KOLZARO-27866 format. One record per atom (N, C-alpha, C, O, CB): x negated, y negated, z; atom name; residue number from 1; residue in three letters. Coordinates in Angstrom, 2 decimals, always signed. Glycine has a CB too. Layout:
# residues N
+---------+---------+---------+------+-----+------+
!       u !       v !       w ! atom !  nr ! rest !
+---------+---------+---------+------+-----+------+
!       X !       Y !       Z !   CA ! NUM !  ALA !
...
+---------+---------+---------+------+-----+------+
END
This chain:
# residues 83
+---------+---------+---------+------+-----+------+
!       u !       v !       w ! atom !  nr ! rest !
+---------+---------+---------+------+-----+------+
!  -44.02 ! -133.77 !   -4.19 !    N !   1 !  MET !
!  -44.24 ! -132.88 !   -5.31 !   CA !   1 !  MET !
!  -43.08 ! -133.03 !   -6.27 !    C !   1 !  MET !
!  -41.93 ! -132.84 !   -5.89 !    O !   1 !  MET !
!  -44.39 ! -131.43 !   -4.84 !   CB !   1 !  MET !
!  -43.39 ! -133.37 !   -7.50 !    N !   2 !  LYS !
!  -42.36 ! -133.52 !   -8.51 !   CA !   2 !  LYS !
!  -42.08 ! -132.18 !   -9.15 !    C !   2 !  LYS !
!  -42.97 ! -131.35 !   -9.33 !    O !   2 !  LYS !
!  -42.77 ! -134.55 !   -9.56 !   CB !   2 !  LYS !
!  -40.84 ! -131.98 !   -9.48 !    N !   3 !  GLY !
!  -40.45 ! -130.73 !  -10.13 !   CA !   3 !  GLY !
!  -38.95 ! -130.59 !  -10.14 !    C !   3 !  GLY !
!  -38.22 ! -131.37 !   -9.53 !    O !   3 !  GLY !
!  -41.10 ! -129.54 !   -9.44 !   CB !   3 !  GLY !
!  -38.53 ! -129.60 !  -10.81 !    N !   4 !  LYS !
!  -37.11 ! -129.33 !  -10.92 !   CA !   4 !  LYS !
!  -36.65 ! -128.61 !   -9.66 !    C !   4 !  LYS !
!  -37.16 ! -127.54 !   -9.33 !    O !   4 !  LYS !
!  -36.79 ! -128.49 !  -12.18 !   CB !   4 !  LYS !
!  -35.69 ! -129.19 !   -8.98 !    N !   5 !  SER !
!  -35.17 ! -128.53 !   -7.79 !   CA !   5 !  SER !
!  -33.89 ! -127.78 !   -8.16 !    C !   5 !  SER !
!  -33.11 ! -128.21 !   -9.00 !    O !   5 !  SER !
!  -34.90 ! -129.54 !   -6.66 !   CB !   5 !  SER !
!  -33.72 ! -126.67 !   -7.52 !    N !   6 !  ILE !
!  -32.54 ! -125.84 !   -7.76 !   CA !   6 !  ILE !
!  -31.58 ! -126.06 !   -6.61 !    C !   6 !  ILE !
!  -31.95 ! -125.94 !   -5.44 !    O !   6 !  ILE !
!  -32.92 ! -124.33 !   -7.90 !   CB !   6 !  ILE !
!  -30.37 ! -126.37 !   -6.94 !    N !   7 !  SER !
!  -29.34 ! -126.58 !   -5.93 !   CA !   7 !  SER !
!  -29.09 ! -125.27 !   -5.18 !    C !   7 !  SER !
!  -29.12 ! -124.19 !   -5.76 !    O !   7 !  SER !
!  -28.03 ! -127.09 !   -6.58 !   CB !   7 !  SER !
!  -28.85 ! -125.39 !   -3.90 !    N !   8 !  ALA !
!  -28.60 ! -124.21 !   -3.08 !   CA !   8 !  ALA !
!  -27.32 ! -123.50 !   -3.49 !    C !   8 !  ALA !
!  -27.15 ! -122.31 !   -3.21 !    O !   8 !  ALA !
!  -28.53 ! -124.58 !   -1.62 !   CB !   8 !  ALA !
!  -26.42 ! -124.21 !   -4.14 !    N !   9 !  SER !
!  -25.15 ! -123.59 !   -4.50 !   CA !   9 !  SER !
!  -25.14 ! -123.04 !   -5.92 !    C !   9 !  SER !
!  -24.14 ! -122.45 !   -6.34 !    O !   9 !  SER !
!  -24.04 ! -124.59 !   -4.36 !   CB !   9 !  SER !
!  -26.23 ! -123.21 !   -6.66 !    N !  10 !  THR !
!  -26.29 ! -122.70 !   -8.02 !   CA !  10 !  THR !
!  -27.14 ! -121.44 !   -8.06 !    C !  10 !  THR !
!  -28.35 ! -121.50 !   -7.84 !    O !  10 !  THR !
!  -26.86 ! -123.78 !   -8.97 !   CB !  10 !  THR !
!  -26.51 ! -120.29 !   -8.33 !    N !  11 !  PRO !
!  -27.31 ! -119.06 !   -8.39 !   CA !  11 !  PRO !
!  -28.22 ! -119.06 !   -9.61 !    C !  11 !  PRO !
!  -27.85 ! -119.55 !  -10.67 !    O !  11 !  PRO !
!  -26.39 ! -117.83 !   -8.42 !   CB !  11 !  PRO !
!  -29.39 ! -118.52 !   -9.44 !    N !  12 !  THR !
!  -30.33 ! -118.43 !  -10.55 !   CA !  12 !  THR !
!  -29.91 ! -117.26 !  -11.45 !    C !  12 !  THR !
!  -29.21 ! -116.36 !  -11.01 !    O !  12 !  THR !
!  -31.80 ! -118.23 !  -10.03 !   CB !  12 !  THR !
!  -30.35 ! -117.29 !  -12.70 !    N !  13 !  PRO !
!  -30.05 ! -116.15 !  -13.59 !   CA !  13 !  PRO !
!  -30.54 ! -114.82 !  -13.02 !    C !  13 !  PRO !
!  -29.89 ! -113.79 !  -13.17 !    O !  13 !  PRO !
!  -30.67 ! -116.38 !  -14.96 !   CB !  13 !  PRO !
!  -31.69 ! -114.85 !  -12.36 !    N !  14 !  THR !
!  -32.22 ! -113.63 !  -11.76 !   CA !  14 !  THR !
!  -31.32 ! -113.15 !  -10.62 !    C !  14 !  THR !
!  -31.06 ! -111.95 !  -10.49 !    O !  14 !  THR !
!  -33.65 ! -113.85 !  -11.25 !   CB !  14 !  THR !
!  -30.85 ! -114.08 !   -9.80 !    N !  15 !  SER !
!  -29.94 ! -113.72 !   -8.71 !   CA !  15 !  SER !
!  -28.67 ! -113.07 !   -9.24 !    C !  15 !  SER !
!  -28.20 ! -112.07 !   -8.71 !    O !  15 !  SER !
!  -29.59 ! -114.95 !   -7.86 !   CB !  15 !  SER !
!  -28.12 ! -113.65 !  -10.29 !    N !  16 !  LEU !
!  -26.91 ! -113.09 !  -10.90 !   CA !  16 !  LEU !
!  -27.17 ! -111.69 !  -11.46 !    C !  16 !  LEU !
!  -26.35 ! -110.79 !  -11.30 !    O !  16 !  LEU !
!  -26.39 ! -114.00 !  -12.01 !   CB !  16 !  LEU !
!  -28.31 ! -111.53 !  -12.10 !    N !  17 !  MET !
!  -28.66 ! -110.21 !  -12.66 !   CA !  17 !  MET !
!  -28.80 ! -109.17 !  -11.55 !    C !  17 !  MET !
!  -28.31 ! -108.05 !  -11.69 !    O !  17 !  MET !
!  -29.95 ! -110.29 !  -13.47 !   CB !  17 !  MET !
!  -29.45 ! -109.54 !  -10.47 !    N !  18 !  LEU !
!  -29.62 ! -108.61 !   -9.36 !   CA !  18 !  LEU !
!  -28.28 ! -108.28 !   -8.71 !    C !  18 !  LEU !
!  -28.04 ! -107.12 !   -8.35 !    O !  18 !  LEU !
!  -30.57 ! -109.20 !   -8.32 !   CB !  18 !  LEU !
!  -27.42 ! -109.27 !   -8.56 !    N !  19 !  TYR !
!  -26.10 ! -109.04 !   -8.00 !   CA !  19 !  TYR !
!  -25.31 ! -108.07 !   -8.89 !    C !  19 !  TYR !
!  -24.72 ! -107.11 !   -8.40 !    O !  19 !  TYR !
!  -25.32 ! -110.38 !   -7.83 !   CB !  19 !  TYR !
!  -25.31 ! -108.35 !  -10.19 !    N !  20 !  LYS !
!  -24.59 ! -107.48 !  -11.14 !   CA !  20 !  LYS !
!  -25.17 ! -106.07 !  -11.15 !    C !  20 !  LYS !
!  -24.43 ! -105.09 !  -11.24 !    O !  20 !  LYS !
!  -24.65 ! -108.07 !  -12.56 !   CB !  20 !  LYS !
!  -26.49 ! -105.96 !  -11.04 !    N !  21 !  ALA !
!  -27.13 ! -104.65 !  -11.00 !   CA !  21 !  ALA !
!  -26.71 ! -103.87 !   -9.75 !    C !  21 !  ALA !
!  -26.42 ! -102.68 !   -9.83 !    O !  21 !  ALA !
!  -28.66 ! -104.79 !  -11.03 !   CB !  21 !  ALA !
!  -26.66 ! -104.55 !   -8.62 !    N !  22 !  ALA !
!  -26.23 ! -103.89 !   -7.38 !   CA !  22 !  ALA !
!  -24.77 ! -103.45 !   -7.49 !    C !  22 !  ALA !
!  -24.43 ! -102.33 !   -7.10 !    O !  22 !  ALA !
!  -26.40 ! -104.84 !   -6.17 !   CB !  22 !  ALA !
!  -23.92 ! -104.32 !   -8.02 !    N !  23 !  MET !
!  -22.51 ! -103.95 !   -8.20 !   CA !  23 !  MET !
!  -22.38 ! -102.76 !   -9.15 !    C !  23 !  MET !
!  -21.59 ! -101.85 !   -8.90 !    O !  23 !  MET !
!  -21.71 ! -105.15 !   -8.74 !   CB !  23 !  MET !
!  -23.14 ! -102.77 !  -10.23 !    N !  24 !  SER !
!  -23.10 ! -101.67 !  -11.20 !   CA !  24 !  SER !
!  -23.57 ! -100.36 !  -10.56 !    C !  24 !  SER !
!  -22.99 !  -99.30 !  -10.80 !    O !  24 !  SER !
!  -23.97 ! -102.00 !  -12.43 !   CB !  24 !  SER !
!  -24.61 ! -100.45 !   -9.76 !    N !  25 !  HIS !
!  -25.13 !  -99.26 !   -9.08 !   CA !  25 !  HIS !
!  -24.04 !  -98.62 !   -8.21 !    C !  25 !  HIS !
!  -23.80 !  -97.41 !   -8.29 !    O !  25 !  HIS !
!  -26.36 !  -99.63 !   -8.22 !   CB !  25 !  HIS !
!  -23.40 !  -99.44 !   -7.39 !    N !  26 !  PHE !
!  -22.39 !  -98.88 !   -6.48 !   CA !  26 !  PHE !
!  -21.11 !  -98.47 !   -7.21 !    C !  26 !  PHE !
!  -20.42 !  -97.55 !   -6.77 !    O !  26 !  PHE !
!  -22.06 !  -99.89 !   -5.39 !   CB !  26 !  PHE !
!  -20.79 !  -99.13 !   -8.30 !    N !  27 !  GLU !
!  -19.64 !  -98.72 !   -9.12 !   CA !  27 !  GLU !
!  -19.94 !  -97.36 !   -9.74 !    C !  27 !  GLU !
!  -19.06 !  -96.50 !   -9.81 !    O !  27 !  GLU !
!  -19.33 !  -99.79 !  -10.22 !   CB !  27 !  GLU !
!  -21.16 !  -97.18 !  -10.19 !    N !  28 !  SER !
!  -21.57 !  -95.89 !  -10.75 !   CA !  28 !  SER !
!  -21.54 !  -94.79 !   -9.68 !    C !  28 !  SER !
!  -21.07 !  -93.68 !   -9.95 !    O !  28 !  SER !
!  -22.97 !  -96.00 !  -11.35 !   CB !  28 !  SER !
!  -22.03 !  -95.10 !   -8.50 !    N !  29 !  GLN !
!  -22.00 !  -94.13 !   -7.40 !   CA !  29 !  GLN !
!  -20.56 !  -93.75 !   -7.07 !    C !  29 !  GLN !
!  -20.27 !  -92.58 !   -6.82 !    O !  29 !  GLN !
!  -22.70 !  -94.70 !   -6.16 !   CB !  29 !  GLN !
!  -19.68 !  -94.73 !   -7.06 !    N !  30 !  LYS !
!  -18.27 !  -94.48 !   -6.80 !   CA !  30 !  LYS !
!  -17.68 !  -93.56 !   -7.86 !    C !  30 !  LYS !
!  -17.00 !  -92.58 !   -7.54 !    O !  30 !  LYS !
!  -17.49 !  -95.81 !   -6.75 !   CB !  30 !  LYS !
!  -17.94 !  -93.87 !   -9.14 !    N !  31 !  ASN !
!  -17.40 !  -93.05 !  -10.23 !   CA !  31 !  ASN !
!  -17.95 !  -91.63 !  -10.21 !    C !  31 !  ASN !
!  -17.22 !  -90.68 !  -10.47 !    O !  31 !  ASN !
!  -17.72 !  -93.70 !  -11.57 !   CB !  31 !  ASN !
!  -19.24 !  -91.50 !   -9.91 !    N !  32 !  GLU !
!  -19.83 !  -90.16 !   -9.82 !   CA !  32 !  GLU !
!  -19.18 !  -89.35 !   -8.70 !    C !  32 !  GLU !
!  -18.86 !  -88.18 !   -8.88 !    O !  32 !  GLU !
!  -21.35 !  -90.27 !   -9.59 !   CB !  32 !  GLU !
!  -18.99 !  -89.98 !   -7.57 !    N !  33 !  SER !
!  -18.37 !  -89.30 !   -6.43 !   CA !  33 !  SER !
!  -16.94 !  -88.88 !   -6.76 !    C !  33 !  SER !
!  -16.53 !  -87.77 !   -6.42 !    O !  33 !  SER !
!  -18.38 !  -90.20 !   -5.20 !   CB !  33 !  SER !
!  -16.19 !  -89.76 !   -7.40 !    N !  34 !  LEU !
!  -14.82 !  -89.43 !   -7.79 !   CA !  34 !  LEU !
!  -14.79 !  -88.26 !   -8.78 !    C !  34 !  LEU !
!  -13.93 !  -87.38 !   -8.68 !    O !  34 !  LEU !
!  -14.13 !  -90.65 !   -8.40 !   CB !  34 !  LEU !
!  -15.72 !  -88.25 !   -9.71 !    N !  35 !  ALA !
!  -15.78 !  -87.17 !  -10.69 !   CA !  35 !  ALA !
!  -16.08 !  -85.83 !  -10.02 !    C !  35 !  ALA !
!  -15.46 !  -84.82 !  -10.33 !    O !  35 !  ALA !
!  -16.85 !  -87.47 !  -11.76 !   CB !  35 !  ALA !
!  -17.02 !  -85.85 !   -9.09 !    N !  36 !  ILE !
!  -17.36 !  -84.62 !   -8.35 !   CA !  36 !  ILE !
!  -16.15 !  -84.12 !   -7.57 !    C !  36 !  ILE !
!  -15.83 !  -82.93 !   -7.60 !    O !  36 !  ILE !
!  -18.55 !  -84.87 !   -7.40 !   CB !  36 !  ILE !
!  -15.48 !  -85.03 !   -6.87 !    N !  37 !  LEU !
!  -14.31 !  -84.63 !   -6.09 !   CA !  37 !  LEU !
!  -13.20 !  -84.09 !   -7.00 !    C !  37 !  LEU !
!  -12.52 !  -83.12 !   -6.65 !    O !  37 !  LEU !
!  -13.79 !  -85.82 !   -5.27 !   CB !  37 !  LEU !
!  -13.02 !  -84.71 !   -8.14 !    N !  38 !  LYS !
!  -11.99 !  -84.24 !   -9.07 !   CA !  38 !  LYS !
!  -12.29 !  -82.83 !   -9.56 !    C !  38 !  LYS !
!  -11.40 !  -81.99 !   -9.64 !    O !  38 !  LYS !
!  -11.88 !  -85.20 !  -10.28 !   CB !  38 !  LYS !
!  -13.55 !  -82.57 !   -9.87 !    N !  39 !  VAL !
!  -13.94 !  -81.22 !  -10.31 !   CA !  39 !  VAL !
!  -13.63 !  -80.21 !   -9.21 !    C !  39 !  VAL !
!  -13.06 !  -79.15 !   -9.49 !    O !  39 !  VAL !
!  -15.44 !  -81.17 !  -10.69 !   CB !  39 !  VAL !
!  -14.01 !  -80.52 !   -7.99 !    N !  40 !  TYR !
!  -13.79 !  -79.57 !   -6.91 !   CA !  40 !  TYR !
!  -12.32 !  -79.36 !   -6.58 !    C !  40 !  TYR !
!  -11.90 !  -78.24 !   -6.28 !    O !  40 !  TYR !
!  -14.51 !  -80.04 !   -5.67 !   CB !  40 !  TYR !
!  -11.52 !  -80.42 !   -6.65 !    N !  41 !  PHE !
!  -10.12 !  -80.29 !   -6.27 !   CA !  41 !  PHE !
!   -9.19 !  -79.86 !   -7.40 !    C !  41 !  PHE !
!   -8.13 !  -79.30 !   -7.15 !    O !  41 !  PHE !
!   -9.65 !  -81.58 !   -5.72 !   CB !  41 !  PHE !
!   -9.59 !  -80.12 !   -8.64 !    N !  42 !  GLN !
!   -8.67 !  -79.83 !   -9.74 !   CA !  42 !  GLN !
!   -9.09 !  -78.68 !  -10.64 !    C !  42 !  GLN !
!   -8.34 !  -78.30 !  -11.54 !    O !  42 !  GLN !
!   -8.51 !  -81.05 !  -10.58 !   CB !  42 !  GLN !
!  -10.25 !  -78.12 !  -10.42 !    N !  43 !  SER !
!  -10.63 !  -76.96 !  -11.21 !   CA !  43 !  SER !
!  -11.57 !  -76.09 !  -10.41 !    C !  43 !  SER !
!  -12.18 !  -76.53 !   -9.44 !    O !  43 !  SER !
!  -11.29 !  -77.38 !  -12.53 !   CB !  43 !  SER !
!  -11.68 !  -74.86 !  -10.84 !    N !  44 !  SER !
!  -12.60 !  -73.96 !  -10.16 !   CA !  44 !  SER !
!  -14.00 !  -74.08 !  -10.75 !    C !  44 !  SER !
!  -14.93 !  -73.43 !  -10.27 !    O !  44 !  SER !
!  -12.10 !  -72.51 !  -10.25 !   CB !  44 !  SER !
!  -14.14 !  -74.90 !  -11.77 !    N !  45 !  LEU !
!  -15.44 !  -75.12 !  -12.40 !   CA !  45 !  LEU !
!  -16.42 !  -75.67 !  -11.38 !    C !  45 !  LEU !
!  -16.13 !  -76.67 !  -10.71 !    O !  45 !  LEU !
!  -15.31 !  -76.09 !  -13.61 !   CB !  45 !  LEU !
!  -17.54 !  -75.04 !  -11.24 !    N !  46 !  GLY !
!  -18.56 !  -75.52 !  -10.32 !   CA !  46 !  GLY !
!  -18.46 !  -74.95 !   -8.92 !    C !  46 !  GLY !
!  -19.44 !  -74.96 !   -8.18 !    O !  46 !  GLY !
!  -18.50 !  -77.00 !  -10.24 !   CB !  46 !  GLY !
!  -17.30 !  -74.45 !   -8.55 !    N !  47 !  VAL !
!  -17.14 !  -73.92 !   -7.19 !   CA !  47 !  VAL !
!  -18.02 !  -72.69 !   -7.00 !    C !  47 !  VAL !
!  -18.64 !  -72.52 !   -5.95 !    O !  47 !  VAL !
!  -15.67 !  -73.56 !   -6.90 !   CB !  47 !  VAL !
!  -18.07 !  -71.83 !   -8.02 !    N !  48 !  GLY !
!  -18.89 !  -70.63 !   -7.93 !   CA !  48 !  GLY !
!  -20.37 !  -70.93 !   -7.84 !    C !  48 !  GLY !
!  -21.13 !  -70.14 !   -7.29 !    O !  48 !  GLY !
!  -18.64 !  -69.75 !   -9.10 !   CB !  48 !  GLY !
!  -20.79 !  -72.07 !   -8.38 !    N !  49 !  ASP !
!  -22.20 !  -72.46 !   -8.33 !   CA !  49 !  ASP !
!  -22.62 !  -72.98 !   -6.97 !    C !  49 !  ASP !
!  -23.81 !  -73.06 !   -6.67 !    O !  49 !  ASP !
!  -22.47 !  -73.52 !   -9.37 !   CB !  49 !  ASP !
!  -21.65 !  -73.32 !   -6.15 !    N !  50 !  HIS !
!  -21.94 !  -73.90 !   -4.84 !   CA !  50 !  HIS !
!  -21.18 !  -73.14 !   -3.76 !    C !  50 !  HIS !
!  -20.01 !  -73.43 !   -3.49 !    O !  50 !  HIS !
!  -21.58 !  -75.41 !   -4.81 !   CB !  50 !  HIS !
!  -21.83 !  -72.17 !   -3.15 !    N !  51 !  PRO !
!  -21.13 !  -71.39 !   -2.12 !   CA !  51 !  PRO !
!  -20.70 !  -72.25 !   -0.93 !    C !  51 !  PRO !
!  -19.76 !  -71.89 !   -0.22 !    O !  51 !  PRO !
!  -22.01 !  -70.26 !   -1.63 !   CB !  51 !  PRO !
!  -21.36 !  -73.35 !   -0.71 !    N !  52 !  ASN !
!  -20.99 !  -74.26 !   +0.37 !   CA !  52 !  ASN !
!  -20.26 !  -75.47 !   -0.20 !    C !  52 !  ASN !
!  -20.63 !  -76.61 !   +0.06 !    O !  52 !  ASN !
!  -22.24 !  -74.72 !   +1.18 !   CB !  52 !  ASN !
!  -19.23 !  -75.19 !   -0.99 !    N !  53 !  PHE !
!  -18.57 !  -76.30 !   -1.68 !   CA !  53 !  PHE !
!  -17.91 !  -77.28 !   -0.73 !    C !  53 !  PHE !
!  -17.73 !  -78.44 !   -1.09 !    O !  53 !  PHE !
!  -17.55 !  -75.77 !   -2.65 !   CB !  53 !  PHE !
!  -17.53 !  -76.86 !   +0.47 !    N !  54 !  LEU !
!  -16.98 !  -77.81 !   +1.43 !   CA !  54 !  LEU !
!  -18.03 !  -78.84 !   +1.82 !    C !  54 !  LEU !
!  -17.71 !  -80.02 !   +1.99 !    O !  54 !  LEU !
!  -16.47 !  -77.07 !   +2.68 !   CB !  54 !  LEU !
!  -19.27 !  -78.41 !   +1.95 !    N !  55 !  ASP !
!  -20.37 !  -79.36 !   +2.23 !   CA !  55 !  ASP !
!  -20.53 !  -80.33 !   +1.07 !    C !  55 !  ASP !
!  -20.78 !  -81.52 !   +1.28 !    O !  55 !  ASP !
!  -21.69 !  -78.61 !   +2.48 !   CB !  55 !  ASP !
!  -20.41 !  -79.83 !   -0.15 !    N !  56 !  GLU !
!  -20.52 !  -80.68 !   -1.34 !   CA !  56 !  GLU !
!  -19.37 !  -81.70 !   -1.40 !    C !  56 !  GLU !
!  -19.58 !  -82.84 !   -1.80 !    O !  56 !  GLU !
!  -20.54 !  -79.83 !   -2.61 !   CB !  56 !  GLU !
!  -18.19 !  -81.28 !   -1.01 !    N !  57 !  ILE !
!  -17.04 !  -82.18 !   -0.96 !   CA !  57 !  ILE !
!  -17.27 !  -83.27 !   +0.08 !    C !  57 !  ILE !
!  -16.99 !  -84.44 !   -0.16 !    O !  57 !  ILE !
!  -15.73 !  -81.40 !   -0.65 !   CB !  57 !  ILE !
!  -17.79 !  -82.88 !   +1.23 !    N !  58 !  LYS !
!  -18.08 !  -83.87 !   +2.27 !   CA !  58 !  LYS !
!  -19.14 !  -84.87 !   +1.81 !    C !  58 !  LYS !
!  -19.01 !  -86.06 !   +2.06 !    O !  58 !  LYS !
!  -18.53 !  -83.16 !   +3.56 !   CB !  58 !  LYS !
!  -20.18 !  -84.38 !   +1.14 !    N !  59 !  LYS !
!  -21.22 !  -85.28 !   +0.63 !   CA !  59 !  LYS !
!  -20.64 !  -86.27 !   -0.37 !    C !  59 !  LYS !
!  -20.95 !  -87.46 !   -0.33 !    O !  59 !  LYS !
!  -22.36 !  -84.47 !   -0.03 !   CB !  59 !  LYS !
!  -19.79 !  -85.77 !   -1.27 !    N !  60 !  ALA !
!  -19.19 !  -86.65 !   -2.28 !   CA !  60 !  ALA !
!  -18.26 !  -87.66 !   -1.62 !    C !  60 !  ALA !
!  -18.23 !  -88.83 !   -2.03 !    O !  60 !  ALA !
!  -18.42 !  -85.82 !   -3.32 !   CB !  60 !  ALA !
!  -17.50 !  -87.25 !   -0.62 !    N !  61 !  ALA !
!  -16.59 !  -88.16 !   +0.07 !   CA !  61 !  ALA !
!  -17.37 !  -89.25 !   +0.82 !    C !  61 !  ALA !
!  -16.96 !  -90.41 !   +0.82 !    O !  61 !  ALA !
!  -15.71 !  -87.37 !   +1.05 !   CB !  61 !  ALA !
!  -18.47 !  -88.86 !   +1.44 !    N !  62 !  ILE !
!  -19.30 !  -89.85 !   +2.15 !   CA !  62 !  ILE !
!  -19.93 !  -90.82 !   +1.15 !    C !  62 !  ILE !
!  -19.97 !  -92.02 !   +1.39 !    O !  62 !  ILE !
!  -20.41 !  -89.15 !   +2.98 !   CB !  62 !  ILE !
!  -20.40 !  -90.29 !   +0.04 !    N !  63 !  SER !
!  -20.99 !  -91.13 !   -1.01 !   CA !  63 !  SER !
!  -19.97 !  -92.12 !   -1.56 !    C !  63 !  SER !
!  -20.28 !  -93.29 !   -1.81 !    O !  63 !  SER !
!  -21.56 !  -90.26 !   -2.14 !   CB !  63 !  SER !
!  -18.75 !  -91.64 !   -1.76 !    N !  64 !  LEU !
!  -17.65 !  -92.50 !   -2.23 !   CA !  64 !  LEU !
!  -17.37 !  -93.61 !   -1.22 !    C !  64 !  LEU !
!  -17.22 !  -94.77 !   -1.59 !    O !  64 !  LEU !
!  -16.38 !  -91.67 !   -2.48 !   CB !  64 !  LEU !
!  -17.29 !  -93.24 !   +0.03 !    N !  65 !  SER !
!  -17.02 !  -94.21 !   +1.09 !   CA !  65 !  SER !
!  -18.12 !  -95.26 !   +1.18 !    C !  65 !  SER !
!  -17.84 !  -96.45 !   +1.30 !    O !  65 !  SER !
!  -16.87 !  -93.50 !   +2.44 !   CB !  65 !  SER !
!  -19.36 !  -94.83 !   +1.11 !    N !  66 !  GLU !
!  -20.49 !  -95.76 !   +1.17 !   CA !  66 !  GLU !
!  -20.48 !  -96.72 !   -0.03 !    C !  66 !  GLU !
!  -20.74 !  -97.91 !   +0.13 !    O !  66 !  GLU !
!  -21.81 !  -94.99 !   +1.21 !   CB !  66 !  GLU !
!  -20.18 !  -96.19 !   -1.21 !    N !  67 !  ALA !
!  -20.15 !  -97.03 !   -2.41 !   CA !  67 !  ALA !
!  -19.04 !  -98.06 !   -2.31 !    C !  67 !  ALA !
!  -19.24 !  -99.24 !   -2.62 !    O !  67 !  ALA !
!  -19.96 !  -96.17 !   -3.66 !   CB !  67 !  ALA !
!  -17.86 !  -97.63 !   -1.88 !    N !  68 !  GLU !
!  -16.74 !  -98.57 !   -1.75 !   CA !  68 !  GLU !
!  -17.04 !  -99.64 !   -0.71 !    C !  68 !  GLU !
!  -16.73 ! -100.81 !   -0.91 !    O !  68 !  GLU !
!  -15.45 !  -97.83 !   -1.38 !   CB !  68 !  GLU !
!  -17.64 !  -99.24 !   +0.39 !    N !  69 !  GLU !
!  -17.99 ! -100.20 !   +1.44 !   CA !  69 !  GLU !
!  -19.01 ! -101.22 !   +0.93 !    C !  69 !  GLU !
!  -18.90 ! -102.41 !   +1.21 !    O !  69 !  GLU !
!  -18.54 !  -99.47 !   +2.69 !   CB !  69 !  GLU !
!  -20.00 ! -100.73 !   +0.20 !    N !  70 !  ALA !
!  -21.01 ! -101.63 !   -0.36 !   CA !  70 !  ALA !
!  -20.39 ! -102.60 !   -1.36 !    C !  70 !  ALA !
!  -20.71 ! -103.79 !   -1.34 !    O !  70 !  ALA !
!  -22.14 ! -100.83 !   -1.03 !   CB !  70 !  ALA !
!  -19.51 ! -102.11 !   -2.22 !    N !  71 !  LEU !
!  -18.84 ! -102.98 !   -3.19 !   CA !  71 !  LEU !
!  -18.02 ! -104.05 !   -2.49 !    C !  71 !  LEU !
!  -18.06 ! -105.22 !   -2.87 !    O !  71 !  LEU !
!  -17.95 ! -102.15 !   -4.12 !   CB !  71 !  LEU !
!  -17.29 ! -103.65 !   -1.47 !    N !  72 !  LEU !
!  -16.48 ! -104.62 !   -0.73 !   CA !  72 !  LEU !
!  -17.35 ! -105.66 !   -0.03 !    C !  72 !  LEU !
!  -17.01 ! -106.84 !   -0.01 !    O !  72 !  LEU !
!  -15.60 ! -103.90 !   +0.29 !   CB !  72 !  LEU !
!  -18.45 ! -105.21 !   +0.55 !    N !  73 !  SER !
!  -19.35 ! -106.13 !   +1.24 !   CA !  73 !  SER !
!  -19.99 ! -107.12 !   +0.27 !    C !  73 !  SER !
!  -20.06 ! -108.32 !   +0.55 !    O !  73 !  SER !
!  -20.44 ! -105.36 !   +1.99 !   CB !  73 !  SER !
!  -20.46 ! -106.62 !   -0.86 !    N !  74 !  LEU !
!  -21.08 ! -107.50 !   -1.85 !   CA !  74 !  LEU !
!  -20.07 ! -108.53 !   -2.37 !    C !  74 !  LEU !
!  -20.40 ! -109.69 !   -2.57 !    O !  74 !  LEU !
!  -21.64 ! -106.68 !   -3.02 !   CB !  74 !  LEU !
!  -18.85 ! -108.08 !   -2.58 !    N !  75 !  GLU !
!  -17.81 ! -109.00 !   -3.06 !   CA !  75 !  GLU !
!  -17.44 ! -110.01 !   -1.98 !    C !  75 !  GLU !
!  -17.31 ! -111.21 !   -2.25 !    O !  75 !  GLU !
!  -16.55 ! -108.21 !   -3.51 !   CB !  75 !  GLU !
!  -17.29 ! -109.53 !   -0.75 !    N !  76 !  LYS !
!  -16.91 ! -110.41 !   +0.36 !   CA !  76 !  LYS !
!  -17.95 ! -111.51 !   +0.60 !    C !  76 !  LYS !
!  -17.59 ! -112.66 !   +0.86 !    O !  76 !  LYS !
!  -16.72 ! -109.59 !   +1.64 !   CB !  76 !  LYS !
!  -19.23 ! -111.16 !   +0.50 !    N !  77 !  TYR !
!  -20.30 ! -112.11 !   +0.80 !   CA !  77 !  TYR !
!  -20.97 ! -112.67 !   -0.45 !    C !  77 !  TYR !
!  -22.08 ! -113.21 !   -0.38 !    O !  77 !  TYR !
!  -21.33 ! -111.45 !   +1.67 !   CB !  77 !  TYR !
!  -20.31 ! -112.53 !   -1.58 !    N !  78 !  LYS !
!  -20.88 ! -112.99 !   -2.85 !   CA !  78 !  LYS !
!  -21.32 ! -114.44 !   -2.79 !    C !  78 !  LYS !
!  -22.44 ! -114.77 !   -3.19 !    O !  78 !  LYS !
!  -19.87 ! -112.80 !   -3.98 !   CB !  78 !  LYS !
!  -20.47 ! -115.31 !   -2.29 !    N !  79 !  ASN !
!  -20.82 ! -116.74 !   -2.23 !   CA !  79 !  ASN !
!  -22.00 ! -116.99 !   -1.31 !    C !  79 !  ASN !
!  -22.86 ! -117.82 !   -1.61 !    O !  79 !  ASN !
!  -19.63 ! -117.56 !   -1.76 !   CB !  79 !  ASN !
!  -22.05 ! -116.28 !   -0.19 !    N !  80 !  ASP !
!  -23.18 ! -116.44 !   +0.73 !   CA !  80 !  ASP !
!  -24.48 ! -115.90 !   +0.11 !    C !  80 !  ASP !
!  -25.55 ! -116.48 !   +0.29 !    O !  80 !  ASP !
!  -22.89 ! -115.72 !   +2.05 !   CB !  80 !  ASP !
!  -24.36 ! -114.82 !   -0.60 !    N !  81 !  ILE !
!  -25.54 ! -114.17 !   -1.20 !   CA !  81 !  ILE !
!  -26.11 ! -115.04 !   -2.33 !    C !  81 !  ILE !
!  -27.33 ! -115.20 !   -2.45 !    O !  81 !  ILE !
!  -25.16 ! -112.77 !   -1.73 !   CB !  81 !  ILE !
!  -25.23 ! -115.60 !   -3.15 !    N !  82 !  LEU !
!  -25.67 ! -116.30 !   -4.35 !   CA !  82 !  LEU !
!  -25.85 ! -117.79 !   -4.18 !    C !  82 !  LEU !
!  -26.24 ! -118.46 !   -5.13 !    O !  82 !  LEU !
!  -24.71 ! -116.05 !   -5.44 !   CB !  82 !  LEU !
!  -25.57 ! -118.32 !   -3.02 !    N !  83 !  SER !
!  -25.74 ! -119.77 !   -2.84 !   CA !  83 !  SER !
!  -26.84 ! -120.09 !   -1.86 !    C !  83 !  SER !
!  -27.11 ! -121.26 !   -1.60 !    O !  83 !  SER !
!  -24.45 ! -120.41 !   -2.38 !   CB !  83 !  SER !
+---------+---------+---------+------+-----+------+
END
């Protein structure tokens, strides 16, 4: 079968877009989590709206941890993912 073959080491434009989208998603999740934690730790704003603010802090901390772990994993395996 004749046709254009794609090298295994050359990422396609779609692959790059998907990789960048995933990185952007987790970067956004990280930033959102940091913003939430900053509000809870540096101001009383929002604390009154959430009587279980410790639970909210734990959720934000877990979300931050998951986002950072995902970013590190995507970066660590970038060559494997895109080749």
